[in-house]
N, C-alpha and C positions, 0 to 999 in steps of 0.2 A: 610253200615250194621251198626243201631245201636251199641252201648255198655250196656255190661245189668245195667249201672246204668241210662239208656234212655228209659227202657221198663217198661212201665206203670203196674201197680199192680194187674189188672187185664185185662194181657195180653195171659193167659194159660201159661205163661212161667216160671223158675228158673231161678235164678240166682246162682250162683256158688255156694254163701254164705248159700243159702237157704233149701241146701242139708242134708241131717238128719246126725250127727255129727257122723264121721268111718265110714260112706257109700263109700263114694267116696272124697280122697281128691289131691291136685295138688297142685306141686311146681315144679320148676324148676332149673337141666335140666332132662332132659334123653331120652326115646324113643317112646314119643307121640306125634302128633300135630293133630289138627280140625281146618282147616283153615275156614270150610264151614258154623259154626254156633260160636254165642259168648256165647249162652245158652245153658243149654239141656233142652227139654220135658221137661214137667210138666207131673209125672204120674198121675195114679188114686191109687196106695195108692206105698207105699215102699216095693221093694223086691226087688229079686237078677235079675230076669226077666228085669225092668226097668234098672238095673245098665248094664247090659248085653247087651242090647240097646243103653244105650248110648254110652258107649263103642266101639261099632262093629261101630261109626263112624269118631274114631282116625286111621289115617296110621300108621305103626309098617313101622319105620326107618331099611335100608338094611344096616349090617353091611359096605358093600361099603362107605354107604351116611353117617355114625357115623365116619369112619376111616376117609374121607374128610375133617368132619366138626371140627374132632380132629385137623387134620392137619391147616385147615385153622384158628383157634383158634376162634372160635366162636361158639356156639351151637341155634339153633332153633325150640328144642326141649322142652317137660315137662315129669314129671316124676310123676306117680300113686303111691298115698298112702292109701292103704288100709286098712290098718294095724290100729286100733279102738284104741290102745294101743296109737300110737307116735302122736304127737302134729303135726303143719300144716309143723313144719320146723323140721324134725327128726333130724338132722347135731349139735348136742349141741357143739362140738368140730370145728372151723374155725381156718384155718390158711393161710395165702397168703405166701406160703415159701420165706426163704431166700437163698443166696447164698451155705451158712452152713448145710443147709438142704437136699441141692440134689451134695453135695462137697465130696471130699475124707474123709471126719469125718463118715461116715457111718452111720449117725443117723439124727432123726427130732425131734425138740427139743419142747417140749409141754409146755404152758404158766403152772404154777402148779396149779393158782387158779379153771382154765379149769380141771382138770386132777381130782383133791379135791372134787369140784360140782359135775361131772357128771360123774366121775366114782368111785374113794373111797369110797364117801357117797354110791351109790348103792350095792358096795360090802358091804359095813359094814350091807345095810336093808337085804343082801342074805346069813350072814353071811358067808363069803370070807375072812376068820382071818388069814389063810396061804398065800391065794395070798397078803395081804395086807400087810404082816409081808415082806416077798419075795421083793414084790415094794418098799419095803422103805430100805430095803438092798443092800448092794455090789450086791449080787446076781442077782435082778431080780425075771421078773416072765414073762414066755411063755404065751402068749396071741396067742388065734387065733384070725386071720384078715380075710373078707370077703372085697371080692374086687368086687363091686356094677355091675360095668361092664362089667366087666370079667366073671365075677360067679363061679370065685379061692377062694378058699381059701390057704391063708399063716399063716406057727407060726413065729408069730415075738415077742422080745424080753421089755418090756414094765422096768423101772426103775428109779429111782429119784436119779437126780445128788445130791449129798451130798456138793458141794462147792455152786451151784447155785440156789438150792432146786425146781428148776425147772424140769421138768420125758423127758427122751427120748426114742424115737423105734427106735431099731436098729436089729443088725441080718440080715435078709433078705432085708431088707427095702431096701438098695441101688440096689440089683439088680434085687431086682420083682416088682419096684417099681419107682424107681426115672428111671433104664436102659428100663426097660420093656415099664413101661408109658411114658417116656420122658420127667420124670419131672425136670419143670425148674422154676430158683425164678422166682418171680413172677406170676404163678400160686396157685390158690386157691384149698386147699383140704377142706374135711370134714370127720371127723368121730360122731362115737353114737356107746354106748353101748347095743348091743342086750340084754336085760336079759332072750328070748327066747330062744337065740341060745348058749348065754354064749361066744358072742368074740364081737368083734369091727366090722363094718361095714362101708368101706372106700370109696369116691369118690372122683373123680376128679369135683367139680363144675364150676369151670372158667378156662380156660386158658390165660395166661399174654397176650398180646398185640404183635402182631409182629412187628418187632424191623423197625424203618423206613428204608427205601431203602437210598440207597448212592446218593445223588446231581451228574448230571450227567453235 
């Protein structure tokens, strides 16, 4: 099968990057896959019917299949992004977890620059003065976190550490995320702030490679 770059311009096919901005976006990973075609059929015009037709060629993974892939530490799936307000990669904050993020400290440490650029600035533009004051204080601020894979919302706490100037997410982080999502050192997680929902969106982007089997 030819790759999208090998298909001539007059073939009547569209490559993924030819789609109208905001109509359909793909990034990895999630719950749809299409093994039958490298490109979408070129529609006569851009419409919801065209998008629905293209999406119908994808196969939805069952929860058992997703659980098996999570257990194996791999992902063969794609995420569909239809929100035109998000970039191709919505996960503005990414981190490969350290041991300290998953141990008894009960908190996730986030880089100061990432929080300032992708959260605090968004709050400033939205006029969330109270939230900014709280997050910079010892009190911290309660934030909603939507778990993308589990489709559940939790309330955690975000605060700035006066000692290191980093930010930490605490509260139910250990119980609802580390334990229930079985997070461990080496896993890569993603976060972004959803302005429309006033909450974080969380996802496990990649699992740490499995430990090598002991030699016999």
